[in-house]
C-alpha positions in Angstrom: 31.7 -19.0 25.1 29.3 -21.9 25.5 27.4 -20.1 28.3 26.9 -16.9 26.0 25.6 -19.1 23.2 23.3 -20.9 25.6 22.0 -17.6 26.8 21.5 -16.3 23.3 19.6 -19.4 22.3 17.3 -19.3 25.4 16.6 -15.5 24.7 15.8 -16.2 21.0 13.5 -19.2 22.1 11.8 -17.1 24.7 11.1 -14.3 22.1 9.8 -16.5 19.4 7.7 -18.2 22.1 6.1 -14.9 23.1 5.6 -13.8 19.6 3.8 -17.2 18.8 1.7 -16.9 21.9 0.7 -13.3 21.1 -0.3 -14.4 17.6 -2.5 -17.2 19.0 -4.0 -14.8 21.5 -4.7 -12.1 18.9 -6.2 -14.7 16.5 -8.5 -16.0 19.1 -9.7 -12.5 20.1 -10.3 -11.6 16.5 -12.4 -14.7 15.9 -14.4 -14.1 19.1 -14.9 -10.5 18.1 -16.1 -11.6 14.7 -18.7 -14.0 16.3 -19.8 -11.3 18.7 -20.3 -8.7 16.1 -22.2 -11.0 13.7 -24.5 -12.2 16.7 -25.9 -8.6 16.8 -26.6 -5.6 14.5 -23.8 -3.4 15.9 -23.7 -0.9 18.6 -22.0 2.5 19.4 -22.2 5.7 21.4 -23.7 9.0 20.1 -23.1 9.2 16.3 -20.5 6.5 16.3 -21.6 3.2 15.1 -19.6 0.0 14.8 -20.8 -3.1 12.9 -19.7 -5.7 10.5 -19.7 -5.0 6.7 -22.9 -7.2 6.3 -24.8 -5.2 9.0 -24.3 -1.6 7.9 -27.5 0.4 8.6 -29.1 2.5 6.0 -27.2 5.7 5.2 -28.5 8.5 7.2 -26.8 11.8 7.6 -24.7 12.5 9.9 -24.5 8.9 11.3 -23.1 7.7 8.1 -19.9 9.6 8.3 -19.2 8.1 11.8 -20.1 4.4 10.8 -17.3 1.8 11.0 -17.7 -1.5 9.3 -15.1 -3.5 10.9 -14.0 -7.2 10.4 -11.7 -8.2 13.4 -9.9 -11.0 11.5 -8.6 -8.8 8.5 -7.8 -6.1 11.0 -5.7 -8.6 13.0 -3.9 -9.7 9.9 -3.0 -6.0 8.9 -1.9 -5.3 12.5 0.2 -8.4 12.4 2.0 -7.1 9.3 2.7 -3.9 11.2 4.1 -5.7 14.1 6.2 -7.9 11.7 7.6 -4.6 10.3 8.4 -3.1 13.7 10.0 -6.4 14.8 12.0 -6.6 11.5 13.2 -2.9 12.0 14.4 -3.8 15.6 16.4 -6.7 14.1 17.9 -4.6 11.4 18.9 -1.9 13.9 20.9 -4.7 15.8 22.8 -5.1 12.5 23.7 -1.4 12.5 21.7 -0.6 9.3 20.4 2.7 11.0 20.3 4.6 7.8 17.6 2.3 6.5 15.4 2.3 9.6 14.9 6.1 10.0 11.8 7.3 11.8 10.8 8.9 8.7 10.6 5.6 6.9 8.7 4.0 9.8 6.3 6.8 9.8 5.6 6.4 6.1 5.1 2.6 6.4 2.8 2.9 9.4 1.1 5.8 7.8 0.5 3.7 4.7 -1.1 0.8 6.9 -3.3 3.3 8.9 -4.6 4.7 5.6 -5.4 1.1 4.4 -7.2 0.3 7.7 -9.3 3.6 7.4 -10.1 2.8 3.8 -11.2 -0.7 4.3 -12.9 -0.4 7.6 -13.8 3.3 8.0 -16.9 5.2 7.0 -15.8 5.0 3.4 -16.0 1.2 3.5 -19.4 1.2 5.4 -21.2 2.5 2.4 -19.0 1.5 -0.6 -21.9 -0.9 -1.4 -24.4 1.9 -1.6 -22.3 4.8 -3.4 -20.1 4.0 -6.2 -18.2 7.2 -5.6 -17.0 5.9 -2.3 -15.9 2.6 -3.8 -13.9 4.7 -6.4 -12.2 6.6 -3.6 -11.2 3.3 -2.0 -9.9 1.9 -5.3 -7.8 5.1 -5.7 -6.4 5.1 -2.3 -5.4 1.3 -2.4 -3.9 1.5 -5.7 -2.1 4.9 -6.0 -1.7 6.4 -2.5 -1.2 3.6 0.2 1.4 1.7 -1.8 4.0 4.4 -2.2 3.8 5.1 1.6 4.2 1.4 2.5 7.2 1.0 0.0 8.9 4.1 1.3 9.3 2.1 4.6 11.6 -0.3 2.7 10.0 -3.4 4.2 11.9 -6.0 2.0 15.3 -4.4 2.5 14.7 -4.5 6.3 13.7 -8.1 6.0 16.8 -8.9 3.9 19.1 -7.4 6.6 17.2 -9.0 9.4 17.2 -12.4 7.9 21.0 -12.9 8.5 23.7 -13.8 6.0 23.0 -17.6 6.0 19.3 -17.5 5.3 19.8 -14.9 2.5 22.3 -17.1 0.8 20.5 -20.3 1.2 16.9 -19.3 0.8 16.2 -15.6 -0.2 18.8 -15.0 -2.9 17.9 -18.1 -5.0 14.3 -16.9 -5.1 15.2 -13.3 -6.0 17.6 -14.4 -8.7 15.2 -17.0 -10.1 14.0 -16.4 -13.7 10.4 -16.7 -13.0 10.6 -14.0 -10.1 12.4 -11.7 -12.4 10.0 -12.1 -15.2 7.0 -11.5 -12.7 8.6 -8.5 -11.2 9.2 -6.8 -14.7 7.8 -3.2 -14.8 5.6 -4.0 -17.7 3.9 -6.6 -15.6 3.2 -3.9 -13.1 1.8 -1.7 -15.7 -0.4 -4.5 -16.8 -1.7 -5.3 -13.4 -2.3 -1.7 -12.7 -4.6 -1.4 -15.8 -6.0 -4.9 -15.9 -7.1 -5.4 -12.2 -9.6 -2.3 -12.1 -10.8 -3.1 -15.7 -11.5 -6.8 -14.9 -13.1 -5.8 -11.5 -15.6 -3.3 -13.0 -16.2 -4.7 -16.4 -17.0 -8.3 -15.4 -19.5 -9.5 -12.8 -16.8 -9.5 -10.1 -17.7 -6.1 -8.7 -21.5 -6.8 -8.3 -20.7 -10.2 -6.9 -18.5 -8.6 -4.3 -21.4 -6.5 -3.1 -23.1 -9.5 -1.5 -20.1 -11.7 -0.7 -17.8 -10.3 2.1 -14.9 -12.6 1.5 -14.8 -11.5 -2.3 -15.2 -7.9 -1.2 -12.0 -8.1 0.9 -10.1 -10.2 -1.7 -10.8 -7.3 -4.1 -9.2 -5.0 -1.6 -6.1 -7.2 -1.4 -5.9 -7.5 -5.2 -6.0 -3.7 -5.7 -3.3 -3.2 -3.0 -1.1 -5.9 -4.6 -1.4 -4.2 -8.0 -0.5 -0.9 -6.6 2.4 -2.3 -4.7 3.7 -4.1 -7.9 3.3 -0.9 -10.0 5.1 1.4 -7.6 7.9 -0.9 -6.6 10.4 0.2 -9.5 9.7 3.9 -8.8 10.0 4.2 -5.0 13.6 3.5 -3.9 14.8 1.5 -0.8 13.6 -2.0 -1.8 15.5 -4.7 -3.7 14.7 -5.0 -7.4 16.3 -6.3 -10.5 14.8 -3.6 -12.4 16.5 -0.3 -11.5 14.9 2.3 -13.7 16.8 5.3 -14.9 15.0 8.7 -14.3 14.0 9.3 -17.9 12.4 5.7 -17.9 10.6 6.5 -14.7 9.0 9.5 -16.2 7.8 7.4 -19.2 6.7 4.6 -16.8 4.6 7.1 -14.8 2.9 8.4 -17.9 0.9 5.1 -17.9 -1.1 6.6 -15.1 -2.7 9.2 -17.4 -4.5 7.0 -19.9 -5.4 4.2 -17.5 -7.3 6.7 -15.1 -8.9 8.5 -18.1 -10.2 5.4 -19.4 -11.7 4.3 -16.1 -13.1 7.7 -15.7 -14.8 7.6 -19.1 -16.2 4.2 -18.5 -18.4 5.5 -15.6 -18.9 9.1 -16.6 -20.1 8.9 -20.2 -23.0 6.3 -20.1 -26.5 7.9 -19.8 -27.8 4.7 -17.9 -26.7 3.2 -14.6 -24.2 0.4 -15.2 -24.8 -1.5 -11.9 -28.5 -2.5 -11.3 -27.7 -3.5 -7.9 -26.4 -0.1 -6.8 -29.6 1.4 -8.4 -31.8 -0.7 -6.3 -30.2 0.3 -3.0 -32.5 2.9 -1.1 -30.7 6.2 -0.6 -32.0 8.6 2.1 -29.4 11.3 1.1 -26.7 11.8 -1.3 -26.6 11.8 -5.1 -28.9 9.6 -7.2 -27.4 6.4 -8.8 -26.6 7.9 -12.2 -25.2 11.2 -10.7 -23.2 9.0 -8.4 -21.8 6.9 -11.1 -20.8 10.2 -13.0 -19.2 11.6 -9.9 -17.2 8.4 -9.6 -15.9 8.6 -13.1 -14.9 12.3 -12.5 -13.0 11.5 -9.5 -11.1 8.7 -11.2 -10.3 11.1 -14.1 -9.4 14.3 -12.2 -7.7 12.7 -9.2 -5.8 10.2 -11.4 -4.5 12.9 -13.7 -3.6 15.1 -10.7 -1.6 12.2 -9.0 0.1 11.4 -12.2 1.3 14.9 -12.6 2.4 15.2 -9.0 4.5 11.9 -9.4 6.0 13.2 -12.6 7.0 16.4 -11.0 8.6 14.6 -8.0 10.6 12.4 -10.2 11.7 15.2 -12.4 12.9 17.1 -9.2 14.7 13.9 -8.0 16.3 13.7 -11.5 17.5 17.3 -11.3 18.8 16.8 -7.7 20.7 13.6 -8.7 22.4 15.6 -11.7 23.3 18.4 -9.4 25.0 16.0 -6.9 26.8 14.2 -9.5 27.9 17.6 -10.9 29.2 18.6 -7.5 31.2 15.4 -7.1 32.8 15.9 -10.7 33.7 19.4 -9.9 35.2 18.4 -6.4 37.3 15.6 -8.3 38.6 18.1 -10.8 39.4 20.6 -8.2 41.5 18.1 -6.1 43.4 17.0 -9.3 44.4 20.5 -10.3 48.1 21.2 -10.8 49.7 23.3 -8.0 53.0 24.8 -8.2 55.7 23.7 -5.7 56.3 26.4 -3.2 59.2 25.6 -0.8 58.9 26.4 2.8 60.9 29.1 4.2 63.7 28.2 6.5 
């Protein structure tokens, strides 16, 4: 027994040490990569061009659709989160929780992260400081499309399972059951953040300041993603929550998508002047002019927001109908099993 414990401890120490060294190595590589990219103007092959967000070349077609504005350190942190998820899944599988670690859930989680990476570092990100339309597409993806995919992977449930009984009892459950945590995770807080974050970002000087400040720019991405995760948490099943919304309440909750996106769309589509002078001053070799770009951004937010809200409502309505059908079948099966049957003696 003592030998088995010693072997397990040695294996655990070796694994943790390997992970720690991998983390340090990845961090060093990302820092060196950042320094190397910032030392030059970028580079590439053919139409593909790789540079930092601060060194994006003027938008020229078709090179613009193959330009990637990468930042190695944020990419490393996002990749680290994906590795954490896969490692947590491995530990959860060891706990025989295979129904929670299906390949479908893993594909959803990794797909959400891949979408975040492409949105934040792909061609859309390269010129979000030139075209407001592209920034609006980023906002829409980070707050309404990527969060449901990430949450479908059930990351918090896997983390609870992989943490072990003792750590759950001593550390995690006291936090989850705390009054402050319960208040902050209230669905109404999610609705507030979903509406307040974009309004604050676009109405205050924060957006224009982020066009010249790379750290603030990436902080904005993180805030939008966090607001989306908070909003979708009570709707997407599979993760622990103190607020289990019934299907009728979920439908009402999702209706908040409609006025929020409509308001944002009107803010950009209705004015006859360009709201952000900084975007108006950026030279554009191709693409819509500043005012038309702003109006297209508003139309995208209005139309895409309403469409996604309708799709989400239809999905929840279908889930509700399926749930009622399953409940009905169980009740019918219970009634059938309890039916009175006459006693028929066996023939001798």
